[in-house]
matplotlib code that plots the C-alpha trace (Angstrom):
import matplotlib.pyplot as plt

x = [21.9, 17.8, 18.1, 20.0, 17.9, 14.4, 16.2, 17.6, 14.1, 12.4, 14.7, 14.2, 10.3, 10.5, 12.3, 9.7, 7.3, 8.3, 7.7, 4.1, 3.7, 5.5, 2.8, -0.6, -3.7, -5.8, -8.7, -7.2, -6.0, -8.7, -12.2, -12.7, -16.4, -15.6, -14.2, -12.9, -12.3, -10.2, -7.9, -4.4, -0.9, 1.8, 4.4, 6.0, 5.7, 7.6, 8.0, 9.4, 8.4, 6.8, 4.4, 4.8, 3.8, 2.0, 2.8, 0.0, -1.8, -5.0, -8.1, -10.5, -13.9, -12.9, -10.6, -6.9, -4.8, -3.0, -0.6, -2.0, 0.1, -1.4, 0.0, 0.2, 1.1, 4.4, 6.4, 5.5, 1.8, 2.0, 4.2, 1.7, -1.4, 0.7, 1.7, 5.9, 8.6, 9.1, 8.4, 4.1, 2.4, 5.1, 3.5, 5.7, 6.0, 4.2, 1.1, -2.1, -4.2, -7.2, -7.2, -9.7, -8.5, -9.6, -9.2, -7.7, -10.0, -8.0, -9.0, -5.3, -4.2, -3.1, -5.2, -4.8, -4.7, -7.2, -7.4, -5.4, -6.6, -3.3, -3.0, -3.9, -7.2, -6.3, -7.6, -5.5, -6.9, -5.2, -6.1, -4.5, -2.1]
y = [11.2, 10.4, 7.1, 8.0, 10.6, 8.5, 6.1, 8.5, 10.7, 6.9, 6.1, 9.8, 9.0, 5.5, 6.7, 10.1, 7.4, 4.5, 5.8, 6.7, 3.3, 1.3, 3.6, 2.0, 3.3, 2.0, 1.3, -1.0, -3.3, -2.7, -2.8, 0.5, 0.2, -3.0, -2.2, -4.8, -4.2, -6.8, -7.0, -8.8, -8.8, -7.0, -8.9, -6.1, -2.1, -0.9, 2.8, 3.0, 5.2, 5.4, 3.1, 2.0, -2.3, -3.4, -7.4, -8.2, -11.7, -11.8, -14.4, -15.1, -16.6, -20.4, -19.3, -19.5, -16.9, -15.4, -12.9, -9.9, -7.4, -3.6, -1.4, 2.2, 5.8, 7.1, 7.5, 11.0, 10.5, 7.9, 10.6, 13.0, 10.9, 10.7, 6.9, 6.7, 4.4, 5.5, 7.5, 7.5, 6.2, 3.4, 0.8, -2.8, -6.3, -8.1, -5.1, -5.7, -3.9, -3.1, -2.2, -1.3, -1.5, -2.0, -5.8, -6.9, -7.0, -11.0, -12.6, -12.4, -11.5, -8.0, -4.8, -0.7, 0.1, 3.1, 3.1, 1.7, 1.4, 1.7, -0.4, 2.6, 3.1, 5.8, 5.3, 7.0, 7.6, 7.1, 9.6, 8.1, 10.0]
z = [-40.7, -40.8, -39.2, -35.9, -35.6, -36.0, -33.1, -30.7, -31.2, -30.4, -27.2, -25.9, -26.0, -24.9, -21.7, -21.5, -21.3, -19.1, -15.2, -16.6, -17.5, -14.3, -12.0, -11.9, -11.0, -7.5, -9.3, -12.0, -8.9, -6.2, -5.2, -4.5, -3.9, -1.2, 2.4, 4.5, 8.1, 10.5, 13.0, 13.2, 14.3, 12.1, 10.9, 9.2, 8.4, 5.2, 5.4, 1.7, -1.6, -3.7, -1.5, 1.6, 2.5, 5.4, 6.6, 8.8, 9.5, 9.3, 10.1, 7.3, 7.8, 7.8, 10.5, 8.8, 9.1, 5.7, 5.7, 3.7, 2.0, 2.2, 0.0, 2.2, 0.4, 0.7, 4.0, 3.7, 3.7, 6.7, 8.6, 7.9, 8.9, 12.5, 11.3, 11.7, 12.0, 15.8, 18.2, 20.1, 16.6, 16.1, 14.0, 14.5, 14.1, 17.1, 17.5, 17.4, 15.2, 12.7, 8.9, 7.0, 3.2, -0.5, -1.3, -4.7, -7.6, -8.5, -4.9, -3.7, -0.5, -1.2, -0.6, 0.0, 3.5, 4.3, 7.6, 10.9, 14.4, 16.5, 19.7, 21.7, 20.0, 18.0, 14.5, 11.7, 8.0, 5.1, 1.7, -1.3, -3.3]

ax = plt.figure().add_subplot(projection="3d")
ax.plot(x, y, z, "-o")
ax.set_aspect("equal")
plt.show()
């Protein structure tokens, strides 16, 4: 019947559109016109998809240490850039690194990672995907 057809069609449309709505724009969350650079200690680095996450303790201007969560590209983007969960360019808890990132528009302690200076002083830049 016509009602069943319309209901099924609407459910199909909602299922097709929901993944598009779930993914956000970088510009909607992060201030892409502002870049910050800071040195800190890695708390955790998650190599996950669709985005990884670097948790790093950074000192603010008042000298207080805050843990920031910096979103990264996918595990593949990280690996292709040369940062790995294992191996010579491994980033792990306790590492002292320098990061460059776009901070959140909201002022929260989150950002989008743009580069890492590894403990061996090698700098790795990321292009968002």
